[in-house]
C-alpha positions, 0 to 999 in steps of 0.5 A: 285760289293762287296755285303758285303763280309768282314761282311760275312767272320767276321760271318763266322770266329766269330761265335760258331758252334751251331748258324750255327746249328741253322742258317740252320735249321731255313732257312728252313722256307724259303724254296719255299716247306715251303713257299707254305706249308704256303700259301696253308695253310693261303688260306683255313683258310681264306676262312674257317672263313671268315664269322668271325671277332676274329681281334681286329682291328676294320673293318673300317681299311681297307687294300689291303688284307682285305676289309672293310667288315672285311671277307676275299675274297673267293678263294686261293688269298694268294697261287696266290700272293706268287707263284707271288712274287716267281716268280718275285725273279727268274726273277730278279737272273737272270737279275742280274746273280750275283753268290753266296759267295764261302765260304763254312761253315764246318759240325758243331760238334753238328750235329749228324752223321745221320743229315750231309746230311741235314744241307749239303743240307742246306748250299750248293746251286745252282744258281744265290745269288741275290736277296736272294729268301729265304728273298724275298720269307719269306718277301712277304708269312709271310707279306702276312699273317700277313696283311690278318689274323684276328686273334690278332691286326695287330700290333702285326702281323707284328712284328712276321712276322717281326722277322721271316723274319729277322730271315731267312734273318739271317740264309742265312748269317749265313751259307754263301749262300748270302752276305748281300746286297742279303739279305736286296735285297731280302727283299727290293723285296719282301716290293716292291712286297707286295706294288704294287701288294695291288695297283693292288688289290685296281685297278682292277676289277676282283674277288681278287682270279683271279687277284691274279693267273693272276700276279703269271701266268704272272711273273710265265711265264716271269720267265722261258723266263728268266731261260731258262725254269727252273724247277722251273719256269714251276712248277710255271706256273703249279700251276698257270694254274691250279687254273686259270683254275679250278677258273674259274669253281668255282667261278659261285657259288659265282656268283649272275649274272653266272649259277653256275656249277656242281661238275661234271664240275669242276672235269673234268676242273681239270683232265684236266688241269693236264694231260695237264701239264703232257703232256707239261711238265712232272710229275714235272708240273702235280703235282704243277696243281694239287695242284693248283687245290686242293687249289680252291676245299678247298677254295671253300668248305670252303666258301659253308659250311660257306653260 
């Protein structure tokens, strides 16, 4: 199946060197570390400002990601949905198992010598190519931020998110690590995922954070099996497990029908899940589990201060 090799060759041969250097920088906006960081900060920011309404949108324009009262749901649910989307990409990559382009772009002369290793790491990447993880991940994460934030108008937020997604997607072609069809499929996967989880959030009876991380955990577990228990998939499993365990304790503080949990119970639960992940899969899993616990702790603390 031809995925746009002619277009890719035209880009590689026809674009000036400086565009390749710029693309290597822009493409970092779709790196997993950056996307997880954006989702982490977005979760904390939404929890911190859930009592304010700074958007010019009317509150009756309800979406699956914004309740009808205009507030933000409690908990780091954005991070959960982001991890779920990244996990879904792993499943699809191993399902299709399509290779990356054989083209390798040369280091542009405009890149200083000290930055050459950084550039090489941007244009030499292993693993399967279809669909593009950068395109899908950027669509999911920046799309979630645009749909859930309460700053500016919804139309403006979506326009900015679309520009970022387009820039990241085009950068994957310029640095020749994907064919055009890969990035188009990645964007389609991201949009489809957002539509699917939006529907699930509306149908589910549980709180938004529990549902989001349950989705993430299920997809991460599927990704682990599909990829032969790759490190990245196990990290997603650990992060989801850490957040779910921590949230099961922290959420009691916001449920009128439950007995409030103590900080000690939260700490014990967090330590237990991190240690368990360390014993099962080592430090590479313990760190993401700790990140999940920390995301819950920060969100819960922010909500407490706003009450």
